PDB file with one MODEL, atoms N, CA, C and O in Angstrom:
MODEL        1
ATOM      1  N   UNK A   1     -27.954  16.555   3.815  1.00  0.00           N
ATOM      2  CA  UNK A   1     -28.386  15.037   3.423  1.00  0.00           C
ATOM      3  C   UNK A   1     -26.952  14.146   3.828  1.00  0.00           C
ATOM      4  O   UNK A   1     -26.063  14.281   2.987  1.00  0.00           O
ATOM      5  N   UNK A   2     -26.684  13.442   4.759  1.00  0.00           N
ATOM      6  CA  UNK A   2     -25.547  12.601   4.998  1.00  0.00           C
ATOM      7  C   UNK A   2     -25.558  11.243   4.271  1.00  0.00           C
ATOM      8  O   UNK A   2     -26.531  10.496   4.376  1.00  0.00           O
ATOM      9  N   UNK A   3     -24.081  10.804   3.263  1.00  0.00           N
ATOM     10  CA  UNK A   3     -24.518   9.766   3.176  1.00  0.00           C
ATOM     11  C   UNK A   3     -23.497   8.907   4.047  1.00  0.00           C
ATOM     12  O   UNK A   3     -22.461   9.378   4.517  1.00  0.00           O
ATOM     13  N   UNK A   4     -23.878   7.708   4.190  1.00  0.00           N
ATOM     14  CA  UNK A   4     -23.291   6.989   4.815  1.00  0.00           C
ATOM     15  C   UNK A   4     -22.302   5.886   4.075  1.00  0.00           C
ATOM     16  O   UNK A   4     -22.762   5.339   3.073  1.00  0.00           O
ATOM     17  N   UNK A   5     -21.393   5.642   4.373  1.00  0.00           N
ATOM     18  CA  UNK A   5     -21.122   4.065   2.850  1.00  0.00           C
ATOM     19  C   UNK A   5     -21.276   3.206   3.871  1.00  0.00           C
ATOM     20  O   UNK A   5     -21.549   3.473   5.042  1.00  0.00           O
ATOM     21  N   UNK A   6     -21.008   1.724   3.159  1.00  0.00           N
ATOM     22  CA  UNK A   6     -21.587   1.087   3.673  1.00  0.00           C
ATOM     23  C   UNK A   6     -21.425  -0.124   4.657  1.00  0.00           C
ATOM     24  O   UNK A   6     -22.302  -0.789   5.209  1.00  0.00           O
ATOM     25  N   UNK A   7     -19.489  -0.268   4.752  1.00  0.00           N
ATOM     26  CA  UNK A   7     -19.389  -0.674   5.576  1.00  0.00           C
ATOM     27  C   UNK A   7     -18.799   0.499   6.322  1.00  0.00           C
ATOM     28  O   UNK A   7     -17.953   1.299   5.923  1.00  0.00           O
ATOM     29  N   UNK A   8     -19.644   0.417   7.917  1.00  0.00           N
ATOM     30  CA  UNK A   8     -19.376   1.754   8.939  1.00  0.00           C
ATOM     31  C   UNK A   8     -18.108   1.330   9.664  1.00  0.00           C
ATOM     32  O   UNK A   8     -17.832   2.158  10.532  1.00  0.00           O
ATOM     33  N   UNK A   9     -17.114   0.173   9.594  1.00  0.00           N
ATOM     34  CA  UNK A   9     -15.751  -0.036   9.584  1.00  0.00           C
ATOM     35  C   UNK A   9     -14.941   0.677   9.092  1.00  0.00           C
ATOM     36  O   UNK A   9     -14.024   1.274   9.654  1.00  0.00           O
ATOM     37  N   UNK A  10     -15.250   0.664   7.912  1.00  0.00           N
ATOM     38  CA  UNK A  10     -14.116   0.650   6.510  1.00  0.00           C
ATOM     39  C   UNK A  10     -12.834   1.819   7.259  1.00  0.00           C
ATOM     40  O   UNK A  10     -12.835   2.248   8.413  1.00  0.00           O
ATOM     41  N   UNK A  11     -11.849   2.101   6.179  1.00  0.00           N
ATOM     42  CA  UNK A  11     -11.445   3.622   6.863  1.00  0.00           C
ATOM     43  C   UNK A  11     -11.794   4.434   6.077  1.00  0.00           C
ATOM     44  O   UNK A  11     -12.422   4.135   5.061  1.00  0.00           O
ATOM     45  N   UNK A  12     -11.414   5.774   6.431  1.00  0.00           N
ATOM     46  CA  UNK A  12     -11.803   7.443   5.766  1.00  0.00           C
ATOM     47  C   UNK A  12     -11.029   6.888   4.169  1.00  0.00           C
ATOM     48  O   UNK A  12      -9.983   6.250   4.051  1.00  0.00           O
ATOM     49  N   UNK A  13     -12.039   7.434   2.970  1.00  0.00           N
ATOM     50  CA  UNK A  13     -11.421   7.304   1.977  1.00  0.00           C
ATOM     51  C   UNK A  13     -11.576   8.638   1.039  1.00  0.00           C
ATOM     52  O   UNK A  13     -12.702   8.519   0.556  1.00  0.00           O
ATOM     53  N   UNK A  14     -11.111   9.609   0.645  1.00  0.00           N
ATOM     54  CA  UNK A  14     -10.993  10.380  -0.362  1.00  0.00           C
ATOM     55  C   UNK A  14     -10.335  10.249  -1.504  1.00  0.00           C
ATOM     56  O   UNK A  14      -9.150   9.966  -1.675  1.00  0.00           O
ATOM     57  N   UNK A  15     -11.384  10.526  -2.477  1.00  0.00           N
ATOM     58  CA  UNK A  15     -11.355  10.567  -3.728  1.00  0.00           C
ATOM     59  C   UNK A  15     -11.180   8.678  -3.998  1.00  0.00           C
ATOM     60  O   UNK A  15     -12.019   7.778  -3.952  1.00  0.00           O
ATOM     61  N   UNK A  16      -9.725   8.675  -4.272  1.00  0.00           N
ATOM     62  CA  UNK A  16      -9.097   7.551  -4.314  1.00  0.00           C
ATOM     63  C   UNK A  16      -8.262   6.739  -3.536  1.00  0.00           C
ATOM     64  O   UNK A  16      -8.030   5.550  -3.756  1.00  0.00           O
ATOM     65  N   UNK A  17      -7.860   7.354  -2.704  1.00  0.00           N
ATOM     66  CA  UNK A  17      -6.549   7.073  -1.482  1.00  0.00           C
ATOM     67  C   UNK A  17      -7.306   7.137  -0.349  1.00  0.00           C
ATOM     68  O   UNK A  17      -8.395   7.710  -0.354  1.00  0.00           O
ATOM     69  N   UNK A  18      -6.515   6.228   1.344  1.00  0.00           N
ATOM     70  CA  UNK A  18      -6.767   6.391   2.066  1.00  0.00           C
ATOM     71  C   UNK A  18      -6.803   8.343   2.877  1.00  0.00           C
ATOM     72  O   UNK A  18      -7.270   9.202   2.128  1.00  0.00           O
ATOM     73  N   UNK A  19      -6.485   8.641   3.796  1.00  0.00           N
ATOM     74  CA  UNK A  19      -6.776  10.026   4.221  1.00  0.00           C
ATOM     75  C   UNK A  19      -5.125  10.328   4.725  1.00  0.00           C
ATOM     76  O   UNK A  19      -4.483  11.370   4.594  1.00  0.00           O
ATOM     77  N   UNK A  20      -4.471   8.304   5.684  1.00  0.00           N
ATOM     78  CA  UNK A  20      -3.746   8.425   5.599  1.00  0.00           C
ATOM     79  C   UNK A  20      -2.512   8.771   4.241  1.00  0.00           C
ATOM     80  O   UNK A  20      -1.588   9.575   4.117  1.00  0.00           O
ATOM     81  N   UNK A  21      -2.888   8.082   3.697  1.00  0.00           N
ATOM     82  CA  UNK A  21      -1.814   7.969   1.938  1.00  0.00           C
ATOM     83  C   UNK A  21      -2.173   9.134   1.497  1.00  0.00           C
ATOM     84  O   UNK A  21      -1.134   9.697   1.151  1.00  0.00           O
ATOM     85  N   UNK A  22      -3.147   9.871   1.299  1.00  0.00           N
ATOM     86  CA  UNK A  22      -2.896  11.744   0.533  1.00  0.00           C
ATOM     87  C   UNK A  22      -2.098  12.019   1.711  1.00  0.00           C
ATOM     88  O   UNK A  22      -0.903  11.959   1.422  1.00  0.00           O
ATOM     89  N   UNK A  23      -2.218  12.180   2.415  1.00  0.00           N
ATOM     90  CA  UNK A  23      -1.042  13.023   3.689  1.00  0.00           C
ATOM     91  C   UNK A  23       0.497  12.674   3.351  1.00  0.00           C
ATOM     92  O   UNK A  23       1.275  13.602   3.131  1.00  0.00           O
ATOM     93  N   UNK A  24       0.981  11.195   3.307  1.00  0.00           N
ATOM     94  CA  UNK A  24       2.100  11.165   2.921  1.00  0.00           C
ATOM     95  C   UNK A  24       2.783  11.800   1.462  1.00  0.00           C
ATOM     96  O   UNK A  24       3.876  12.354   1.340  1.00  0.00           O
ATOM     97  N   UNK A  25       1.474  11.446   0.126  1.00  0.00           N
ATOM     98  CA  UNK A  25       1.666  11.941  -1.176  1.00  0.00           C
ATOM     99  C   UNK A  25       1.913  13.490  -0.805  1.00  0.00           C
ATOM    100  O   UNK A  25       2.958  14.083  -1.070  1.00  0.00           O
ATOM    101  N   UNK A  26       0.924  13.997  -0.225  1.00  0.00           N
ATOM    102  CA  UNK A  26       1.218  15.297  -0.161  1.00  0.00           C
ATOM    103  C   UNK A  26       2.593  15.792   0.769  1.00  0.00           C
ATOM    104  O   UNK A  26       3.296  16.642   0.224  1.00  0.00           O
ATOM    105  N   UNK A  27       2.906  15.437   1.779  1.00  0.00           N
ATOM    106  CA  UNK A  27       4.252  15.587   2.241  1.00  0.00           C
ATOM    107  C   UNK A  27       5.231  14.971   1.384  1.00  0.00           C
ATOM    108  O   UNK A  27       5.847  15.721   0.627  1.00  0.00           O
ATOM    109  N   UNK A  28       5.504  13.643   1.367  1.00  0.00           N
ATOM    110  CA  UNK A  28       6.420  13.907   0.173  1.00  0.00           C
ATOM    111  C   UNK A  28       6.246  14.436  -0.988  1.00  0.00           C
ATOM    112  O   UNK A  28       7.358  14.431  -1.515  1.00  0.00           O
ATOM    113  N   UNK A  29       5.530  14.868  -1.656  1.00  0.00           N
ATOM    114  CA  UNK A  29       5.266  15.597  -3.040  1.00  0.00           C
ATOM    115  C   UNK A  29       5.917  17.585  -2.708  1.00  0.00           C
ATOM    116  O   UNK A  29       6.243  18.585  -3.348  1.00  0.00           O
ATOM    117  N   UNK A  30       5.798  17.221  -1.623  1.00  0.00           N
ATOM    118  CA  UNK A  30       6.389  18.762  -1.497  1.00  0.00           C
ATOM    119  C   UNK A  30       7.515  18.537  -1.149  1.00  0.00           C
ATOM    120  O   UNK A  30       8.317  19.258  -1.743  1.00  0.00           O
ATOM    121  N   UNK A  31       8.012  17.775  -0.363  1.00  0.00           N
ATOM    122  CA  UNK A  31       9.486  17.894  -0.094  1.00  0.00           C
ATOM    123  C   UNK A  31      10.697  17.294  -1.886  1.00  0.00           C
ATOM    124  O   UNK A  31      11.681  17.843  -2.381  1.00  0.00           O
ATOM    125  N   UNK A  32       9.958  16.051  -2.286  1.00  0.00           N
ATOM    126  CA  UNK A  32      10.138  16.381  -3.975  1.00  0.00           C
ATOM    127  C   UNK A  32      10.294  16.671  -4.626  1.00  0.00           C
ATOM    128  O   UNK A  32      11.088  16.346  -5.510  1.00  0.00           O
ATOM    129  N   UNK A  33       9.050  18.070  -4.439  1.00  0.00           N
ATOM    130  CA  UNK A  33      10.006  19.411  -5.278  1.00  0.00           C
ATOM    131  C   UNK A  33      10.423  20.438  -5.055  1.00  0.00           C
ATOM    132  O   UNK A  33      10.535  21.420  -5.788  1.00  0.00           O
ATOM    133  N   UNK A  34      10.755  20.243  -3.734  1.00  0.00           N
ATOM    134  CA  UNK A  34      11.621  21.139  -3.405  1.00  0.00           C
ATOM    135  C   UNK A  34      13.179  20.482  -3.718  1.00  0.00           C
ATOM    136  O   UNK A  34      14.081  21.221  -4.111  1.00  0.00           O
ATOM    137  N   UNK A  35      13.391  19.039  -3.505  1.00  0.00           N
ATOM    138  CA  UNK A  35      14.489  18.820  -4.126  1.00  0.00           C
ATOM    139  C   UNK A  35      14.550  18.640  -5.352  1.00  0.00           C
ATOM    140  O   UNK A  35      15.669  18.309  -5.744  1.00  0.00           O
ATOM    141  N   UNK A  36      13.363  18.778  -6.514  1.00  0.00           N
ATOM    142  CA  UNK A  36      13.362  18.760  -7.992  1.00  0.00           C
ATOM    143  C   UNK A  36      14.279  20.429  -8.187  1.00  0.00           C
ATOM    144  O   UNK A  36      15.360  20.467  -8.774  1.00  0.00           O
ATOM    145  N   UNK A  37      13.701  21.543  -7.662  1.00  0.00           N
ATOM    146  CA  UNK A  37      13.904  22.848  -7.890  1.00  0.00           C
ATOM    147  C   UNK A  37      15.112  23.444  -7.312  1.00  0.00           C
ATOM    148  O   UNK A  37      15.384  24.625  -7.530  1.00  0.00           O
ATOM    149  N   UNK A  38      15.959  22.581  -6.481  1.00  0.00           N
ATOM    150  CA  UNK A  38      17.186  23.267  -5.482  1.00  0.00           C
ATOM    151  C   UNK A  38      18.214  22.423  -5.859  1.00  0.00           C
ATOM    152  O   UNK A  38      19.314  22.956  -5.712  1.00  0.00           O
ATOM    153  N   UNK A  39      18.261  20.839  -6.470  1.00  0.00           N
ATOM    154  CA  UNK A  39      19.239  20.143  -7.070  1.00  0.00           C
ATOM    155  C   UNK A  39      18.750  19.678  -8.054  1.00  0.00           C
ATOM    156  O   UNK A  39      19.609  19.052  -8.675  1.00  0.00           O
ATOM    157  N   UNK A  40      17.379  19.646  -8.739  1.00  0.00           N
ATOM    158  CA  UNK A  40      17.409  19.020 -10.488  1.00  0.00           C
ATOM    159  C   UNK A  40      17.256  17.257 -10.186  1.00  0.00           C
ATOM    160  O   UNK A  40      17.208  16.402 -11.069  1.00  0.00           O
ATOM    161  N   UNK A  41      17.194  16.999  -8.610  1.00  0.00           N
ATOM    162  CA  UNK A  41      17.142  15.579  -8.532  1.00  0.00           C
ATOM    163  C   UNK A  41      15.871  15.113  -8.707  1.00  0.00           C
ATOM    164  O   UNK A  41      14.986  15.899  -8.368  1.00  0.00           O
ATOM    165  N   UNK A  42      15.355  13.501  -9.368  1.00  0.00           N
ATOM    166  CA  UNK A  42      14.422  13.404  -9.498  1.00  0.00           C
ATOM    167  C   UNK A  42      13.580  12.443  -8.857  1.00  0.00           C
ATOM    168  O   UNK A  42      12.380  12.414  -8.581  1.00  0.00           O
ATOM    169  N   UNK A  43      14.669  11.562  -8.676  1.00  0.00           N
ATOM    170  CA  UNK A  43      14.141  10.115  -7.802  1.00  0.00           C
ATOM    171  C   UNK A  43      13.211  10.604  -6.886  1.00  0.00           C
ATOM    172  O   UNK A  43      12.127  10.021  -6.894  1.00  0.00           O
ATOM    173  N   UNK A  44      13.349  11.513  -6.107  1.00  0.00           N
ATOM    174  CA  UNK A  44      12.331  11.594  -5.258  1.00  0.00           C
ATOM    175  C   UNK A  44      10.549  11.520  -5.633  1.00  0.00           C
ATOM    176  O   UNK A  44       9.710  10.821  -5.065  1.00  0.00           O
ATOM    177  N   UNK A  45      10.352  12.462  -6.743  1.00  0.00           N
ATOM    178  CA  UNK A  45       9.315  12.872  -7.263  1.00  0.00           C
ATOM    179  C   UNK A  45       8.857  11.323  -7.883  1.00  0.00           C
ATOM    180  O   UNK A  45       7.685  10.994  -7.700  1.00  0.00           O
ATOM    181  N   UNK A  46       9.448  10.711  -8.354  1.00  0.00           N
ATOM    182  CA  UNK A  46       9.543   9.524  -9.195  1.00  0.00           C
ATOM    183  C   UNK A  46       8.826   8.663  -7.571  1.00  0.00           C
ATOM    184  O   UNK A  46       7.789   8.024  -7.392  1.00  0.00           O
ATOM    185  N   UNK A  47       9.483   8.887  -7.035  1.00  0.00           N
ATOM    186  CA  UNK A  47       9.077   7.397  -5.735  1.00  0.00           C
ATOM    187  C   UNK A  47       7.941   8.457  -5.145  1.00  0.00           C
ATOM    188  O   UNK A  47       7.131   7.765  -4.527  1.00  0.00           O
ATOM    189  N   UNK A  48       7.674   9.415  -5.102  1.00  0.00           N
ATOM    190  CA  UNK A  48       6.361   9.437  -4.188  1.00  0.00           C
ATOM    191  C   UNK A  48       5.059   9.503  -5.751  1.00  0.00           C
ATOM    192  O   UNK A  48       3.873   9.392  -5.439  1.00  0.00           O
ATOM    193  N   UNK A  49       5.240   9.595  -6.558  1.00  0.00           N
ATOM    194  CA  UNK A  49       4.232   9.071  -7.718  1.00  0.00           C
ATOM    195  C   UNK A  49       3.958   7.762  -7.882  1.00  0.00           C
ATOM    196  O   UNK A  49       2.870   7.323  -8.256  1.00  0.00           O
ATOM    197  N   UNK A  50       5.427   6.784  -7.469  1.00  0.00           N
ATOM    198  CA  UNK A  50       4.906   5.119  -7.637  1.00  0.00           C
ATOM    199  C   UNK A  50       4.377   5.391  -6.331  1.00  0.00           C
ATOM    200  O   UNK A  50       3.361   6.050  -6.551  1.00  0.00           O
ATOM    201  N   UNK A  51       4.523   5.230  -4.958  1.00  0.00           N
ATOM    202  CA  UNK A  51       3.616   5.252  -4.180  1.00  0.00           C
ATOM    203  C   UNK A  51       2.462   5.666  -4.408  1.00  0.00           C
ATOM    204  O   UNK A  51       1.739   4.782  -3.949  1.00  0.00           O
ATOM    205  N   UNK A  52       1.620   6.711  -4.967  1.00  0.00           N
ATOM    206  CA  UNK A  52       0.676   7.542  -5.274  1.00  0.00           C
ATOM    207  C   UNK A  52      -0.180   6.396  -5.953  1.00  0.00           C
ATOM    208  O   UNK A  52      -1.348   6.194  -5.620  1.00  0.00           O
ATOM    209  N   UNK A  53       0.810   5.277  -7.431  1.00  0.00           N
ATOM    210  CA  UNK A  53      -0.220   4.851  -8.289  1.00  0.00           C
ATOM    211  C   UNK A  53      -0.569   3.326  -7.167  1.00  0.00           C
ATOM    212  O   UNK A  53      -1.644   2.727  -7.188  1.00  0.00           O
ATOM    213  N   UNK A  54       0.638   2.946  -6.251  1.00  0.00           N
ATOM    214  CA  UNK A  54       1.031   1.635  -5.334  1.00  0.00           C
ATOM    215  C   UNK A  54      -0.592   1.836  -4.656  1.00  0.00           C
ATOM    216  O   UNK A  54      -1.474   1.066  -5.035  1.00  0.00           O
ATOM    217  N   UNK A  55      -0.853   2.753  -3.793  1.00  0.00           N
ATOM    218  CA  UNK A  55      -2.268   3.002  -3.219  1.00  0.00           C
ATOM    219  C   UNK A  55      -3.268   3.541  -3.580  1.00  0.00           C
ATOM    220  O   UNK A  55      -4.053   3.967  -2.733  1.00  0.00           O
ATOM    221  N   UNK A  56      -3.488   3.654  -4.732  1.00  0.00           N
ATOM    222  CA  UNK A  56      -4.963   3.631  -5.226  1.00  0.00           C
ATOM    223  C   UNK A  56      -5.826   2.373  -4.939  1.00  0.00           C
ATOM    224  O   UNK A  56      -5.441   1.222  -5.144  1.00  0.00           O
ATOM    225  N   UNK A  57      -6.773   2.648  -4.551  1.00  0.00           N
ATOM    226  CA  UNK A  57      -7.591   1.968  -3.614  1.00  0.00           C
ATOM    227  C   UNK A  57      -8.787   1.660  -4.838  1.00  0.00           C
ATOM    228  O   UNK A  57      -9.327   2.635  -5.360  1.00  0.00           O
ATOM    229  N   UNK A  58      -9.118   0.453  -5.208  1.00  0.00           N
ATOM    230  CA  UNK A  58     -10.117  -0.156  -6.109  1.00  0.00           C
ATOM    231  C   UNK A  58     -10.793  -1.294  -5.181  1.00  0.00           C
ATOM    232  O   UNK A  58     -10.239  -2.222  -4.592  1.00  0.00           O
ATOM    233  N   UNK A  59     -12.436  -0.866  -5.242  1.00  0.00           N
ATOM    234  CA  UNK A  59     -13.047  -1.621  -4.004  1.00  0.00           C
ATOM    235  C   UNK A  59     -12.391  -2.795  -2.909  1.00  0.00           C
ATOM    236  O   UNK A  59     -12.438  -4.022  -2.816  1.00  0.00           O
ATOM    237  N   UNK A  60     -11.734  -1.627  -2.116  1.00  0.00           N
ATOM    238  CA  UNK A  60     -11.432  -1.277  -0.516  1.00  0.00           C
ATOM    239  C   UNK A  60     -10.143  -2.353  -0.508  1.00  0.00           C
ATOM    240  O   UNK A  60      -9.825  -2.918   0.538  1.00  0.00           O
ATOM    241  N   UNK A  61      -9.315  -2.621  -1.975  1.00  0.00           N
ATOM    242  CA  UNK A  61      -7.819  -3.581  -2.032  1.00  0.00           C
ATOM    243  C   UNK A  61      -7.112  -2.381  -3.113  1.00  0.00           C
ATOM    244  O   UNK A  61      -7.700  -1.873  -4.067  1.00  0.00           O
ATOM    245  N   UNK A  62      -5.901  -2.133  -2.738  1.00  0.00           N
ATOM    246  CA  UNK A  62      -4.694  -1.303  -3.491  1.00  0.00           C
ATOM    247  C   UNK A  62      -3.577  -1.987  -3.779  1.00  0.00           C
ATOM    248  O   UNK A  62      -2.993  -2.729  -2.990  1.00  0.00           O
ATOM    249  N   UNK A  63      -3.140  -1.670  -5.321  1.00  0.00           N
ATOM    250  CA  UNK A  63      -1.794  -2.774  -5.168  1.00  0.00           C
ATOM    251  C   UNK A  63      -1.043  -2.549  -4.662  1.00  0.00           C
ATOM    252  O   UNK A  63       0.011  -2.782  -5.254  1.00  0.00           O
ATOM    253  N   UNK A  64      -0.928  -2.072  -3.531  1.00  0.00           N
ATOM    254  CA  UNK A  64       0.084  -2.403  -2.247  1.00  0.00           C
ATOM    255  C   UNK A  64      -0.283  -3.235  -1.582  1.00  0.00           C
ATOM    256  O   UNK A  64       0.708  -3.725  -1.041  1.00  0.00           O
ATOM    257  N   UNK A  65      -1.329  -3.815  -1.216  1.00  0.00           N
ATOM    258  CA  UNK A  65      -1.749  -4.414  -0.489  1.00  0.00           C
ATOM    259  C   UNK A  65      -1.881  -5.685  -1.175  1.00  0.00           C
ATOM    260  O   UNK A  65      -1.849  -6.722  -0.513  1.00  0.00           O
ATOM    261  N   UNK A  66      -2.019  -5.712  -2.370  1.00  0.00           N
ATOM    262  CA  UNK A  66      -2.067  -6.857  -2.691  1.00  0.00           C
ATOM    263  C   UNK A  66      -0.361  -7.612  -2.988  1.00  0.00           C
ATOM    264  O   UNK A  66      -0.029  -8.746  -2.643  1.00  0.00           O
ATOM    265  N   UNK A  67       0.486  -6.617  -3.693  1.00  0.00           N
ATOM    266  CA  UNK A  67       1.738  -7.208  -3.675  1.00  0.00           C
ATOM    267  C   UNK A  67       2.634  -7.780  -2.069  1.00  0.00           C
ATOM    268  O   UNK A  67       3.543  -8.605  -1.974  1.00  0.00           O
ATOM    269  N   UNK A  68       1.883  -6.894  -0.870  1.00  0.00           N
ATOM    270  CA  UNK A  68       2.106  -7.317   0.700  1.00  0.00           C
ATOM    271  C   UNK A  68       1.804  -8.554   0.579  1.00  0.00           C
ATOM    272  O   UNK A  68       2.669  -9.431   0.559  1.00  0.00           O
ATOM    273  N   UNK A  69       0.401  -8.815   0.474  1.00  0.00           N
ATOM    274  CA  UNK A  69      -0.501 -10.426   0.613  1.00  0.00           C
ATOM    275  C   UNK A  69       0.482 -11.549  -0.030  1.00  0.00           C
ATOM    276  O   UNK A  69       1.168 -12.409   0.523  1.00  0.00           O
ATOM    277  N   UNK A  70       0.266 -11.164  -1.673  1.00  0.00           N
ATOM    278  CA  UNK A  70       1.500 -12.593  -1.757  1.00  0.00           C
ATOM    279  C   UNK A  70       2.452 -11.933  -1.620  1.00  0.00           C
ATOM    280  O   UNK A  70       2.100 -11.089  -2.445  1.00  0.00           O
ATOM    281  N   UNK A  71       3.752 -11.432  -1.148  1.00  0.00           N
ATOM    282  CA  UNK A  71       4.966 -11.769  -0.620  1.00  0.00           C
ATOM    283  C   UNK A  71       5.087 -12.318   0.588  1.00  0.00           C
ATOM    284  O   UNK A  71       5.994 -13.107   0.855  1.00  0.00           O
ATOM    285  N   UNK A  72       4.096 -11.913   1.506  1.00  0.00           N
ATOM    286  CA  UNK A  72       3.700 -12.595   2.457  1.00  0.00           C
ATOM    287  C   UNK A  72       3.449 -14.165   2.620  1.00  0.00           C
ATOM    288  O   UNK A  72       3.953 -14.927   3.445  1.00  0.00           O
ATOM    289  N   UNK A  73       2.370 -14.485   1.428  1.00  0.00           N
ATOM    290  CA  UNK A  73       2.252 -15.866   1.382  1.00  0.00           C
ATOM    291  C   UNK A  73       3.263 -16.550   0.497  1.00  0.00           C
ATOM    292  O   UNK A  73       3.366 -17.749   0.758  1.00  0.00           O
ATOM    293  N   UNK A  74       3.975 -16.153  -0.399  1.00  0.00           N
ATOM    294  CA  UNK A  74       5.256 -16.982  -1.089  1.00  0.00           C
ATOM    295  C   UNK A  74       6.345 -16.663   0.012  1.00  0.00           C
ATOM    296  O   UNK A  74       7.167 -17.579   0.006  1.00  0.00           O
ATOM    297  N   UNK A  75       6.666 -15.662   0.994  1.00  0.00           N
ATOM    298  CA  UNK A  75       7.699 -15.856   1.871  1.00  0.00           C
ATOM    299  C   UNK A  75       7.727 -16.413   2.920  1.00  0.00           C
ATOM    300  O   UNK A  75       8.728 -16.542   3.625  1.00  0.00           O
ATOM    301  N   UNK A  76       6.581 -16.830   3.164  1.00  0.00           N
ATOM    302  CA  UNK A  76       6.317 -17.293   4.568  1.00  0.00           C
ATOM    303  C   UNK A  76       5.005 -19.069   4.415  1.00  0.00           C
ATOM    304  O   UNK A  76       3.906 -19.357   4.890  1.00  0.00           O
ATOM    305  N   UNK A  77       5.881 -19.682   3.613  1.00  0.00           N
ATOM    306  CA  UNK A  77       5.589 -20.564   3.008  1.00  0.00           C
ATOM    307  C   UNK A  77       5.402 -22.075   4.289  1.00  0.00           C
ATOM    308  O   UNK A  77       6.362 -21.773   4.998  1.00  0.00           O
ATOM    309  N   UNK A  78       5.039 -22.891   4.706  1.00  0.00           N
ATOM    310  CA  UNK A  78       5.234 -23.692   5.566  1.00  0.00           C
ATOM    311  C   UNK A  78       5.702 -25.262   5.444  1.00  0.00           C
ATOM    312  O   UNK A  78       5.400 -25.930   4.455  1.00  0.00           O
ATOM    313  N   UNK A  79       6.251 -25.642   6.228  1.00  0.00           N
ATOM    314  CA  UNK A  79       7.149 -26.691   5.417  1.00  0.00           C
ATOM    315  C   UNK A  79       6.336 -27.770   6.146  1.00  0.00           C
ATOM    316  O   UNK A  79       5.674 -27.294   7.069  1.00  0.00           O
ATOM    317  N   UNK A  80       6.199 -29.200   5.967  1.00  0.00           N
ATOM    318  CA  UNK A  80       5.551 -30.105   6.138  1.00  0.00           C
ATOM    319  C   UNK A  80       6.973 -31.641   6.543  1.00  0.00           C
ATOM    320  O   UNK A  80       7.829 -31.911   5.701  1.00  0.00           O
ATOM    321  N   UNK A  81       6.918 -32.170   7.502  1.00  0.00           N
ATOM    322  CA  UNK A  81       8.157 -33.605   7.251  1.00  0.00           C
ATOM    323  C   UNK A  81       7.247 -34.495   7.577  1.00  0.00           C
ATOM    324  O   UNK A  81       6.359 -34.659   8.413  1.00  0.00           O
ATOM    325  N   UNK A  82       7.916 -35.234   6.311  1.00  0.00           N
ATOM    326  CA  UNK A  82       6.698 -36.691   6.733  1.00  0.00           C
ATOM    327  C   UNK A  82       7.868 -37.435   6.934  1.00  0.00           C
ATOM    328  O   UNK A  82       9.020 -37.424   6.499  1.00  0.00           O
ATOM    329  N   UNK A  83       7.035 -38.248   7.934  1.00  0.00           N
ATOM    330  CA  UNK A  83       7.499 -39.756   8.624  1.00  0.00           C
ATOM    331  C   UNK A  83       6.814 -40.459   8.799  1.00  0.00           C
ATOM    332  O   UNK A  83       5.645 -40.114   8.629  1.00  0.00           O
ATOM    333  N   UNK A  84       7.060 -41.730   9.200  1.00  0.00           N
ATOM    334  CA  UNK A  84       6.494 -42.870   9.610  1.00  0.00           C
ATOM    335  C   UNK A  84       6.454 -43.598  10.783  1.00  0.00           C
ATOM    336  O   UNK A  84       7.155 -44.568  11.073  1.00  0.00           O
ATOM    337  N   UNK A  85       5.218 -42.842  11.722  1.00  0.00           N
ATOM    338  CA  UNK A  85       5.384 -43.981  12.982  1.00  0.00           C
ATOM    339  C   UNK A  85       5.544 -44.945  13.085  1.00  0.00           C
ATOM    340  O   UNK A  85       5.242 -45.728  12.184  1.00  0.00           O
ATOM    341  N   UNK A  86       6.162 -45.389  14.374  1.00  0.00           N
ATOM    342  CA  UNK A  86       6.870 -47.156  14.107  1.00  0.00           C
ATOM    343  C   UNK A  86       6.319 -47.999  15.578  1.00  0.00           C
ATOM    344  O   UNK A  86       6.941 -48.973  16.000  1.00  0.00           O
ATOM    345  N   UNK A  87       5.132 -47.491  16.234  1.00  0.00           N
ATOM    346  CA  UNK A  87       4.184 -47.839  16.608  1.00  0.00           C
ATOM    347  C   UNK A  87       3.228 -48.587  16.179  1.00  0.00           C
ATOM    348  O   UNK A  87       2.505 -49.239  16.932  1.00  0.00           O
ATOM    349  N   UNK A  88       3.089 -48.559  14.405  1.00  0.00           N
ATOM    350  CA  UNK A  88       1.679 -49.444  14.248  1.00  0.00           C
ATOM    351  C   UNK A  88       2.126 -50.553  13.717  1.00  0.00           C
ATOM    352  O   UNK A  88       1.347 -51.469  13.452  1.00  0.00           O
TER     353      UNK A  88
ENDMDL
END
């Protein structure tokens, strides 16, 4: 039995992440654990956990996408110049 998603153009998702994000989290997790065991440096592990939290998808949107969309909305504001035409 095959179960198809509602939207066939959506990206592949496993658990609550896209497959790309799971790959990034796995590779960064291995590097972070190696850094923690060899040097005791905890920042890479915290960054990996933060990335994992920000990329959790609920209803086809993640917190990271929400932050990116909000930043692009507020950072790229349009400016308007008001002037009177002298032709009237």
